[in-house]
C-alpha positions as CSV (number, residue, x, y, z in Angstrom):
1,X,-6.3,-18.5,-18.6
2,X,-3.3,-18.9,-16.4
3,X,-1.8,-21.4,-14.1
4,X,-0.3,-20.7,-10.7
5,X,2.9,-22.4,-9.2
6,X,4.9,-22.3,-6.2
7,X,8.3,-23.8,-5.2
8,X,10.2,-23.3,-2.1
9,X,14.1,-23.6,-2.9
10,X,16.4,-25.5,-0.4
11,X,17.2,-22.4,1.5
12,X,13.6,-21.0,2.2
13,X,12.9,-18.9,-0.8
14,X,9.8,-19.1,-2.3
15,X,9.1,-19.1,-6.0
16,X,6.0,-18.0,-7.6
17,X,5.5,-18.9,-11.1
18,X,2.3,-17.7,-13.3
19,X,2.6,-19.0,-16.2
20,X,0.5,-16.8,-18.6
21,X,1.0,-18.2,-22.0
22,X,-1.5,-15.5,-23.8
23,X,0.4,-12.3,-22.8
24,X,3.2,-10.5,-24.5
25,X,5.1,-9.5,-21.5
26,X,6.8,-10.3,-18.2
27,X,6.9,-8.9,-14.7
28,X,9.4,-9.3,-12.4
29,X,9.3,-9.3,-8.9
30,X,11.0,-9.9,-6.0
31,X,8.9,-9.1,-2.1
32,X,10.5,-8.5,1.1
33,X,9.2,-8.4,4.6
34,X,10.2,-5.2,5.6
35,X,9.3,-1.5,5.7
36,X,8.9,1.2,8.5
37,X,6.5,-1.3,10.3
38,X,10.0,-3.2,11.3
39,X,12.5,-0.1,12.3
40,X,12.5,2.2,15.5
41,X,12.8,5.1,16.4
42,X,16.5,5.6,16.0
43,X,17.1,3.8,12.6
44,X,13.2,5.1,11.1
45,X,14.0,5.6,7.3
46,X,16.7,3.0,7.0
47,X,14.5,0.4,4.7
48,X,13.5,3.3,2.7
49,X,17.4,4.6,2.7
50,X,18.4,0.5,2.0
51,X,16.0,0.5,-1.2
52,X,17.9,3.6,-2.7
53,X,21.3,2.1,-2.3
54,X,20.4,-1.2,-4.4
55,X,20.1,0.7,-7.8
56,X,23.7,2.3,-7.0
57,X,25.2,-1.4,-7.5
58,X,26.5,-4.4,-6.5
59,X,29.4,-7.0,-6.4
60,X,28.4,-8.3,-9.5
61,X,27.5,-5.1,-10.8
62,X,29.5,-2.1,-9.5
63,X,28.3,0.8,-11.5
64,X,25.0,1.4,-11.0
65,X,24.0,3.2,-14.1
66,X,25.1,-0.2,-16.2
67,X,23.3,-2.3,-14.2
68,X,20.2,-0.6,-15.1
69,X,21.4,-0.4,-18.5
70,X,21.3,-4.2,-18.7
71,X,18.1,-4.7,-18.0
72,X,16.7,-1.7,-20.2
73,X,18.2,-3.3,-22.9
74,X,16.2,-6.1,-22.2
75,X,13.0,-4.3,-22.6
76,X,12.7,-3.7,-18.7
77,X,13.5,-0.6,-16.6
78,X,14.5,-1.9,-12.5
79,X,12.6,0.1,-9.7
80,X,11.5,-0.1,-6.1
81,X,9.2,0.4,-3.2
82,X,9.4,0.8,0.3
83,X,6.0,0.6,2.4
84,X,5.2,0.6,6.0
85,X,5.1,-3.6,6.3
86,X,7.0,-4.5,3.0
87,X,9.1,-3.6,0.2
88,X,9.3,-4.6,-3.7
89,X,11.4,-4.6,-7.0
90,X,10.3,-5.5,-10.1
91,X,11.0,-4.8,-13.7
92,X,8.9,-5.5,-17.1
93,X,10.9,-7.6,-19.7
94,X,10.6,-9.2,-23.0
95,X,10.3,-12.5,-22.5
96,X,12.9,-14.1,-23.8
97,X,15.2,-12.0,-21.3
98,X,13.7,-13.4,-18.1
99,X,17.8,-14.2,-17.4
100,X,19.0,-11.2,-17.3
101,X,15.8,-9.4,-14.9
102,X,16.5,-12.5,-12.4
103,X,20.2,-12.4,-12.5
104,X,20.3,-8.5,-12.3
105,X,18.0,-8.8,-9.3
106,X,19.3,-11.4,-7.3
107,X,22.7,-10.0,-7.4
108,X,22.1,-5.7,-6.4
109,X,19.6,-7.2,-3.6
110,X,22.0,-10.2,-2.2
111,X,25.3,-8.5,-2.0
112,X,25.0,-4.5,-2.6
113,X,28.0,-2.4,-2.3
114,X,26.0,0.3,-0.4
115,X,28.3,2.6,-1.3
116,X,28.0,6.5,-2.3
117,X,25.7,7.3,0.9
118,X,26.8,11.1,1.1
119,X,24.7,11.4,-2.2
120,X,22.2,9.4,-1.7
121,X,21.3,10.7,1.8
122,X,21.2,13.8,-0.2
123,X,18.8,12.9,-2.6
124,X,16.4,11.4,-0.4
125,X,16.5,14.4,2.3
126,X,15.5,16.2,-1.3
127,X,12.9,13.7,-1.7
128,X,11.1,14.6,1.9
129,X,11.0,17.7,1.1
130,X,7.7,16.9,-0.5
131,X,5.8,16.0,2.4
132,X,7.2,18.9,5.2
133,X,6.2,22.7,4.1
134,X,8.9,25.8,4.8
135,X,9.0,25.7,8.2
136,X,9.7,21.8,8.3
137,X,5.9,20.5,9.5
138,X,4.9,17.4,8.4
139,X,2.1,18.6,5.7
140,X,2.0,14.7,4.4
141,X,-1.9,13.6,4.9
142,X,-1.4,9.9,5.0
143,X,1.9,10.4,7.5
144,X,-0.4,12.5,9.8
145,X,-3.6,10.2,9.8
146,X,-1.4,7.3,10.5
147,X,0.5,8.7,13.6
148,X,-2.9,9.8,14.5
149,X,-4.2,6.4,14.3
150,X,-1.5,4.4,15.6
151,X,0.5,7.0,17.6
152,X,4.3,5.8,19.1
153,X,4.1,2.3,17.0
154,X,5.8,2.3,13.6
155,X,3.0,1.8,12.2
156,X,2.6,5.7,12.9
157,X,5.8,6.5,11.6
158,X,7.4,7.8,8.2
159,X,7.9,5.4,5.9
160,X,11.5,7.6,4.5
161,X,12.2,8.9,8.0
162,X,12.7,11.7,9.5
163,X,15.5,13.9,8.6
164,X,17.6,13.3,12.1
165,X,17.4,10.1,11.2
166,X,17.6,9.8,8.0
167,X,21.4,12.2,9.0
168,X,22.1,9.8,11.5
169,X,22.1,6.6,9.4
170,X,25.2,5.0,9.4
171,X,26.8,2.2,6.5
172,X,26.7,-0.2,9.3
173,X,23.3,0.6,10.6
174,X,22.4,-0.5,7.0
175,X,23.9,-3.3,6.2
176,X,23.1,-4.7,10.0
177,X,19.5,-4.2,8.2
178,X,20.5,-5.8,5.2
179,X,21.5,-8.8,6.8
180,X,18.7,-9.4,9.1
181,X,16.0,-8.6,6.8
182,X,17.2,-9.8,3.0
183,X,17.2,-13.1,3.3
184,X,15.8,-16.3,1.7
185,X,12.8,-16.6,3.9
186,X,11.7,-13.0,4.1
187,X,11.4,-12.9,0.1
188,X,8.8,-14.2,-2.4
189,X,10.5,-14.0,-5.8
190,X,7.6,-13.8,-8.5
191,X,7.1,-14.3,-12.5
192,X,4.0,-13.5,-14.6
193,X,3.7,-13.6,-18.3
194,X,4.9,-16.4,-21.0
195,X,7.0,-18.3,-19.0
196,X,7.2,-21.9,-17.8
197,X,8.3,-23.0,-14.3
198,X,10.6,-25.1,-14.7
199,X,13.4,-22.9,-16.4
200,X,11.9,-20.1,-13.7
201,X,12.6,-22.1,-10.6
202,X,16.1,-23.1,-11.7
203,X,16.8,-19.4,-12.6
204,X,15.7,-18.7,-9.2
205,X,17.7,-21.7,-7.7
206,X,21.2,-20.3,-9.3
207,X,20.8,-16.4,-8.9
208,X,19.0,-17.1,-5.4
209,X,19.9,-20.1,-4.2
210,X,23.0,-18.9,-2.0
211,X,21.1,-16.4,-0.3
212,X,21.2,-17.5,3.8
213,X,18.2,-18.5,4.8
214,X,17.1,-16.1,7.8
215,X,14.1,-15.8,9.2
216,X,10.5,-14.7,8.9
217,X,10.1,-11.0,9.9
218,X,7.1,-10.5,12.7
219,X,5.2,-7.9,13.1
220,X,4.4,-5.9,16.9
221,X,0.9,-5.9,17.4
222,X,-0.9,-3.3,16.4
223,X,-2.6,-0.5,19.1
224,X,-5.7,0.1,20.0
225,X,-7.9,2.3,17.3
226,X,-8.0,5.6,19.6
227,X,-11.1,6.6,20.9
228,X,-12.9,9.2,19.2
229,X,-14.3,11.1,17.4
230,X,-11.2,13.2,16.5
231,X,-9.9,16.1,14.7
232,X,-6.0,16.5,13.9
233,X,-5.2,19.6,11.6
234,X,-2.2,21.2,10.0
235,X,-2.3,24.6,9.3
236,X,-1.0,25.1,5.4
237,X,-1.2,27.8,3.2
238,X,-2.6,26.2,0.1
239,X,-5.8,27.0,-2.2
240,X,-7.6,23.6,-0.9
241,X,-8.0,21.5,2.5
242,X,-7.2,17.8,2.0
243,X,-8.7,15.7,4.9
244,X,-8.9,12.4,5.7
245,X,-12.0,10.3,7.9
246,X,-10.6,7.2,9.1
247,X,-11.5,3.8,11.0
248,X,-10.3,1.0,11.9
249,X,-10.8,-2.0,9.6
250,X,-10.3,-5.9,10.1
251,X,-7.1,-7.2,7.7
252,X,-7.8,-9.7,4.1
253,X,-7.9,-12.8,6.5
254,X,-11.2,-11.5,8.4
255,X,-14.3,-13.1,7.3
256,X,-16.1,-10.2,6.5
257,X,-13.4,-8.5,4.1
258,X,-15.4,-9.8,0.9
259,X,-18.5,-7.6,2.3
260,X,-16.2,-4.8,3.3
261,X,-14.4,-5.1,-0.3
262,X,-18.3,-4.6,-2.1
263,X,-19.0,-1.5,0.4
264,X,-15.8,0.5,-0.6
265,X,-17.0,-0.7,-4.5
266,X,-20.7,1.2,-3.6
267,X,-18.9,4.1,-2.1
268,X,-16.2,5.0,-4.5
269,X,-16.0,3.1,-8.3
270,X,-17.1,5.1,-10.6
271,X,-18.8,8.7,-11.9
272,X,-21.9,6.6,-10.2
273,X,-20.7,5.5,-6.8
274,X,-22.1,7.0,-3.9
275,X,-19.7,9.7,-3.0
276,X,-19.1,11.0,-6.1
277,X,-22.8,11.5,-6.7
278,X,-23.5,12.9,-3.3
279,X,-20.2,14.6,-3.0
280,X,-19.5,16.1,-6.3
281,X,-22.6,16.0,-8.9
282,X,-24.7,16.9,-6.8
283,X,-24.0,19.3,-4.4
284,X,-20.0,20.5,-6.1
285,X,-18.8,20.3,-2.7
286,X,-15.6,19.0,-3.9
287,X,-14.3,17.6,-7.4
288,X,-11.5,15.0,-5.8
289,X,-13.5,12.5,-3.4
290,X,-12.2,8.9,-2.8
291,X,-11.9,5.6,-0.6
292,X,-9.5,3.2,0.2
293,X,-8.7,0.3,2.4
294,X,-4.9,0.0,3.9
295,X,-4.4,-3.6,5.2
296,X,-1.7,-4.9,6.7
297,X,-1.4,-8.6,8.0
298,X,-3.1,-7.9,11.3
299,X,-5.3,-4.9,10.8
300,X,-6.4,-2.2,9.0
301,X,-8.2,1.5,7.8
302,X,-11.0,2.4,5.9
303,X,-10.2,6.0,4.6
304,X,-12.0,8.4,2.3
305,X,-9.9,11.2,1.0
306,X,-11.1,14.6,0.1
307,X,-9.9,17.6,-1.2
308,X,-12.3,21.4,-1.8
309,X,-11.9,24.7,-0.9
310,X,-11.2,25.8,2.7
311,X,-14.8,27.5,3.0
312,X,-16.5,24.2,2.1
313,X,-14.6,21.4,4.3
314,X,-17.5,21.8,7.0
315,X,-20.3,21.1,4.2
316,X,-17.8,18.0,2.6
317,X,-17.6,16.4,6.0
318,X,-20.9,16.6,7.1
319,X,-22.3,15.3,3.2
320,X,-19.4,12.4,3.8
321,X,-20.5,11.4,6.9
322,X,-24.4,11.2,5.7
323,X,-23.3,8.6,2.8
324,X,-22.0,6.7,5.5
325,X,-24.6,6.6,7.6
326,X,-26.9,5.5,4.7
327,X,-25.1,2.4,4.5
328,X,-25.3,1.6,8.5
329,X,-29.2,2.3,8.5
330,X,-30.5,1.6,5.2
331,X,-30.1,-1.9,3.1
332,X,-27.6,-1.6,-0.4
333,X,-30.2,-2.3,-3.3
334,X,-29.7,-5.4,-4.8
335,X,-29.5,-3.5,-8.2
336,X,-26.6,-1.3,-6.5
337,X,-25.0,-4.7,-5.0
338,X,-25.0,-7.0,-8.5
339,X,-23.1,-3.8,-10.2
340,X,-20.6,-3.9,-7.3
341,X,-19.8,-7.8,-7.9
342,X,-20.4,-7.1,-11.8
343,X,-17.6,-4.3,-11.5
344,X,-15.8,-6.5,-9.2
345,X,-15.9,-9.6,-11.3
346,X,-14.6,-7.5,-14.5
347,X,-11.7,-6.1,-12.5
348,X,-10.4,-9.6,-12.3
349,X,-11.0,-10.3,-15.9
350,X,-8.6,-6.8,-16.9
351,X,-5.9,-8.4,-14.3
352,X,-5.8,-11.2,-16.7
353,X,-4.3,-9.3,-19.2
354,X,-1.8,-7.8,-16.9
355,X,1.5,-9.3,-16.2
356,X,2.4,-7.5,-13.3
357,X,-1.5,-7.6,-11.4
358,X,-0.7,-11.0,-11.8
359,X,2.3,-11.0,-10.0
360,X,1.1,-8.7,-7.6
361,X,-1.9,-10.5,-6.6
362,X,-0.3,-14.0,-6.3
363,X,3.5,-12.7,-5.3
364,X,3.3,-9.5,-3.0
365,X,-0.2,-11.8,-1.1
366,X,2.7,-15.2,-0.4
367,X,5.1,-12.5,1.5
368,X,2.4,-13.3,4.1
369,X,0.0,-15.9,3.2
370,X,-1.6,-18.3,1.1
371,X,-3.1,-16.2,-2.1
372,X,-6.5,-17.0,-2.9
373,X,-7.1,-17.7,-6.4
374,X,-9.6,-15.8,-8.6
375,X,-12.4,-18.0,-8.4
376,X,-12.0,-18.2,-5.0
377,X,-12.2,-14.7,-4.7
378,X,-15.2,-13.4,-7.0
379,X,-17.3,-16.7,-4.8
380,X,-16.4,-14.3,-1.9
381,X,-17.5,-11.7,-3.5
382,X,-20.2,-12.8,-4.8
383,X,-22.1,-14.3,-1.8
384,X,-22.2,-10.5,0.1
385,X,-25.6,-10.0,0.6
386,X,-26.9,-6.5,1.5
387,X,-27.2,-7.2,5.2
388,X,-23.7,-8.4,4.6
389,X,-22.7,-5.0,3.6
390,X,-24.8,-2.8,6.2
391,X,-23.8,-5.3,9.3
392,X,-20.2,-4.1,8.1
393,X,-20.7,-0.8,7.8
394,X,-22.3,-0.2,11.3
395,X,-19.3,-1.9,13.2
396,X,-16.5,-0.2,11.5
397,X,-18.4,3.8,10.8
398,X,-19.4,4.2,14.7
399,X,-18.9,7.6,16.0
400,X,-15.8,6.5,18.6
401,X,-14.2,5.5,15.4
402,X,-13.7,8.5,13.5
403,X,-11.1,10.2,13.3
404,X,-11.0,12.8,10.7
405,X,-7.0,14.6,9.7
406,X,-6.6,17.9,7.6
407,X,-4.2,19.7,5.6
408,X,-5.4,23.7,4.7
409,X,-5.9,27.2,5.7
410,X,-8.9,27.3,7.9
411,X,-10.5,30.0,8.9
412,X,-11.0,30.0,12.7
413,X,-14.9,29.8,12.2
414,X,-14.3,27.1,9.5
415,X,-12.3,24.9,12.0
416,X,-15.2,26.1,14.3
417,X,-17.9,24.6,12.5
418,X,-15.1,21.7,11.9
419,X,-14.8,20.6,15.4
420,X,-18.6,20.5,16.3
421,X,-19.3,18.7,13.0
422,X,-16.2,16.0,14.0
423,X,-17.5,15.9,18.1
424,X,-21.1,15.3,17.1
425,X,-20.8,13.4,14.1
426,X,-24.8,12.7,14.2
427,X,-25.0,10.5,10.8
428,X,-22.6,7.9,12.3
429,X,-23.7,5.2,15.0
430,X,-22.7,5.9,18.6
């Protein structure tokens, strides 16, 4: 089993320690409440740019390569991720080398040198080429879907920014962003593995205790979900079309969220789940299909992604809509509901063997709200009924909520069929 502790340093930094003595590796993570959602049109991409610059060295470890080697020699591998509403920096470590990881992360995040901007700018511009075609049009399905859903709101902006904004970011702007958001009250330091709370808190105090307190970041409320049904498509010469259905979903704090998690598992949780069986196994309309939840502190979206041959897009979309409509019209059989609950419980059992999952569950969640225990979350799911699933499905899968984004080389007749199917969305409730 594991034991979870939360301590708060004098400067306001939260320290989450997950004692898991049976594990043989430690995961160290630092979570920060800043992402593209906290940017403007002018400085879009600054959070991601700053993430890159951290790895080029800091006052204590000026040479980035040697800084990374230091952690790698302790069994680790420094990495960082920027999302729309937060970022995180992490490394696995040998349990006896936790001090190396905390010391390095504390130094690089507190006092980065912000050097070699010209080189790193080119690296980021190269990275961004994955999201555009030869003409510079955005072909990243997630970018397109988020922009369609959230419009000019910061949630609709690209995480990496645009070529124009990335080229325009100055060292002064990046330094100001760092000074505003990389403060103690806006960070959570989490460690999971065979370690002890006392030494962990003391290491945090030594290497993060000098951070200025600052203030916790806040978010601009999301805009209303656009009135649908809507279709947004981008022409792109590829062998398949990727498309996404998106619906507004509640945040994790909503009482209906446990039922929403069960609903997602019923749709997509292995080869025997509904989307896989209906779209792939029975009709051969696609090879790739999946459902997911993208949640933020105050909103979320339920998404179904499909990749298939261009000509099959209308039929695949109709089958997905029919599958969603079934959940609105008919109660989920008890056997299917029990399987979803069981899979959920097993997933938590598997998390007990992962220091990364433990650190993410308790540390990443703590950035926005207190993390529920495994027992608490499993209990919430166990209480979900077939009536709950149907009620949540009927509230979410409505015609006026439907937003379809597509990227592919659709012939005119195929696109006309797609337009008609989206506009009618017969399987969804009015």
